[in-house]
C-alpha positions in Angstrom: 36.7 157.4 175.2 33.3 158.1 173.6 34.4 161.6 172.5 37.6 160.0 171.0 35.5 157.5 168.9 33.3 160.4 167.7 36.4 162.4 166.7 37.9 159.5 164.8 34.6 158.8 163.0 34.3 162.5 162.1 37.8 162.5 160.7 37.1 159.3 158.7 33.9 160.7 157.3 35.7 163.9 156.3 38.4 161.9 154.5 35.8 159.9 152.6 34.0 163.2 151.6 37.3 164.7 150.4 38.3 161.6 148.3 34.9 160.9 146.7 35.0 163.9 144.2 38.4 162.8 143.0 37.1 159.3 142.1 34.1 160.8 140.4 36.2 163.2 138.2 38.6 160.4 137.1 35.6 158.3 136.0 34.1 161.3 134.3 37.2 161.7 132.2 36.4 158.5 130.4 34.0 158.9 127.4 33.6 160.6 124.0 34.8 164.2 123.6 34.4 166.6 120.7 36.8 169.4 119.9 35.4 173.0 119.7 34.7 172.8 115.9 33.0 169.4 116.3 35.3 168.1 113.6 36.9 165.3 115.7 35.6 163.0 118.4 38.1 161.4 120.7 37.3 158.4 122.9 39.1 158.7 126.3 39.6 155.4 128.1 41.9 153.7 130.6 45.1 152.5 129.1 46.9 150.5 131.8 47.6 152.8 134.7 46.7 156.0 132.8 44.2 157.4 130.3 44.5 157.7 126.5 42.4 159.3 123.8 41.8 157.8 120.4 40.1 159.4 117.4 36.8 157.6 116.9 35.2 160.0 114.3 36.5 162.9 112.2 35.2 165.2 109.5 36.1 164.4 105.8 38.3 167.5 105.7 40.3 166.4 108.7 40.7 162.8 107.5 41.9 164.1 104.1 44.4 166.5 105.6 46.0 163.7 107.7 45.9 161.3 104.7 48.1 163.7 102.7 51.0 162.3 104.8 49.9 158.7 104.3 48.5 158.5 107.8 45.0 157.5 109.0 43.2 159.7 111.4 40.5 157.2 112.6 42.1 155.1 115.3 45.0 157.5 115.9 45.9 157.9 119.5 46.3 161.6 120.1 46.4 161.6 124.0 48.6 159.2 125.9 49.8 158.5 129.4 47.4 161.0 131.0 48.0 160.6 134.7 46.0 162.5 137.5 47.9 165.3 139.2 45.0 166.3 141.6 42.3 168.9 141.3 40.9 167.5 138.0 44.3 167.9 136.2 45.9 165.2 134.1 49.4 165.4 132.5 50.7 163.2 129.6 51.5 163.4 125.9 49.5 164.7 122.9 49.7 164.6 119.1 48.3 167.3 116.9 47.2 165.1 114.0 47.0 167.6 111.1 50.6 168.8 111.6 51.9 165.5 113.1 53.5 167.4 116.1 53.8 165.7 119.5 54.5 167.2 122.9 53.3 167.5 126.4 49.6 167.6 127.3 47.7 169.0 130.2 44.0 168.1 130.6 41.9 170.1 133.1 38.5 168.8 133.7 36.1 171.8 134.4 33.1 169.6 135.1 31.7 166.2 133.9 30.9 167.6 130.4 33.8 170.1 129.8 37.5 169.8 129.8 40.4 172.0 128.6 43.1 170.2 126.6 46.4 172.0 126.2 49.2 170.6 124.1 52.7 172.1 123.9 55.5 171.2 121.5 59.1 172.4 121.4 60.5 172.8 117.9 63.1 175.5 118.4 60.4 177.4 120.2 57.6 176.7 122.6 54.2 176.2 120.8 51.1 175.7 122.9 47.5 175.3 121.9 44.5 175.0 124.2 41.0 173.8 123.3 37.7 173.4 125.2 36.3 169.9 124.5 32.8 168.9 125.3 31.3 165.5 126.1 29.4 163.8 123.3 26.5 161.5 124.3 
């Protein structure tokens, strides 16, 4: 009976060890992220049962480009409905603000400070773009 208790405790400890990194990475997704050119900062936060990303800062050039269509870049939600798929991967929807194109999004968290954001739109053909975003303190 003692060996059985030790086995059960070992299995329980292994399960906790395996689930702990998943919880840490989902919390790490939240925060402020900059695109590769540091021309947009997106705040990623919980939105109901998923994550979303809202533009909290943008360069004057990017704000002007979006304003040409009568839209406002600051406050624009460009990532929506990001849901964990396991292994640091999240899937949802994305908007490319300058062209006003929306499509599917895949976010893969590399570590606490780097994530790859890939958006794909179908407009007669498949168009995908991937960027490496870094955390902003």
